[in-house]
Structure formats: C-alpha cells, structure tokens
N, C-alpha and C positions, 0 to 999 in steps of 0.2 A: 431640555430647558434652553430656551432661546431668549437672549436679551433680558433675563431676569425672571422669565414667565415660565411656569410649569404647565406642560400640556398633558391633560388627561388621555390615557389611551384604554382600550378595552384589553384586559389582559389575556383573555381567551384568543382573541384574533392577534395579538401580538405574538403569543407562543406559537400558534399555528404558523405564522408567516416566518418567524426566526427558525423554527424545526425544519419547515421546507426549504429554505435557503440553505441550511447545513446539510440536509440529506442530499439535495441536488449537487451541492459542492464534493460531497464524499462519493456519489455515484460517478459524476464526471471526472473527479480526481483520481479515483482508485478502482472502481468497479468495472468501468468500460476501458476496453482496449485502445490504445493509441491508434489513430489512423496511420500514422508514419509507419510503424513497424508491427502493428497487431499485438502488441506485448502490454500487459499490465504492469504497474511499478514493481510488484512482487517478482514478476519474471525477470524484469531487467535487474534487480538486485541479485536473484540467484546466479544469473549468467555472469554478472560482473564478479561475485564471489568466487564462481568456479574459475574464472579467467585469472583472477589473483592467486589462486591456488595452484595455477598452472595445470589445471585438470582437462589435459588435451587427449585427442584420440590415440596419440602415439606414445603417452606416458602411462606410468602405473596408475591403477584406479585409486580414487579417494572414497572412503566410506561416505554414506549419505549423512550420518551424523555429523561428520567434520564440516560438510557443506552447509548443513542446516544450522550448526553451531556458529559458524562464521556469518552467516547471513543475519541470524538473530542478534548477534553480539555487535556487529559492525553497522547493519543497515536497516534491519526490519525488527525493531524492539516489540513485537508482539508474540503471540503463542507459536511454538514450533508446528502445530497441526498444519496451519496455512502453508507454511514453507514445504512441509512434507507432501501436502496435496499439490502444490504448484510443481515440485520436481516430478512426481508421478504423472501429472497430467502433461508435462513437457516431453516425458520419455517416449 
C-alpha cells in the first residue's frame, strides 16, 4: 500500500520470490561455511561451548551428552542430532 493505493500482485509469483529469498538467506547464513575460518555457525557454537566447559587436551574428558546439552541449551535451540553430527564430523 503506497499513498493509499492497493497494488495487486500475483500470489504465486510473490510466494516463489519470497521463498527463494528466504532459502538463499538460510543457505548463505547457515549451510555454507564461512570463508574466514571454514566453519559453519553450529561448528562455532560447539567449539565455544567446549571452550566454556574447559574441555582442553590436558584436562579430564567431558561426555558428548554434556557438550551437546550445553550447545542446545545455550546456543543452538534445535534438535540434538545436528549437534551430534557436527561433533562426529569435526572429530
């Protein structure tokens, strides 16, 4: 609505355009690794959670469930399978 006028749009074309814009933002923002460090956002969240738990090479190990729980609870409010998959692929 511009200046009190209603513009008619083709709903099919508008939905295609809006979905394509959303899909591209998701792909660029989450699915593609960042060129600066090669990490996806979920990789960064896992590494940060492990750092916050003091999970270093010279300390006692932490169970993966603890790491996954912290990542899901604090930084990645999605299913745990994505975080487990990320940890396995990073190992």
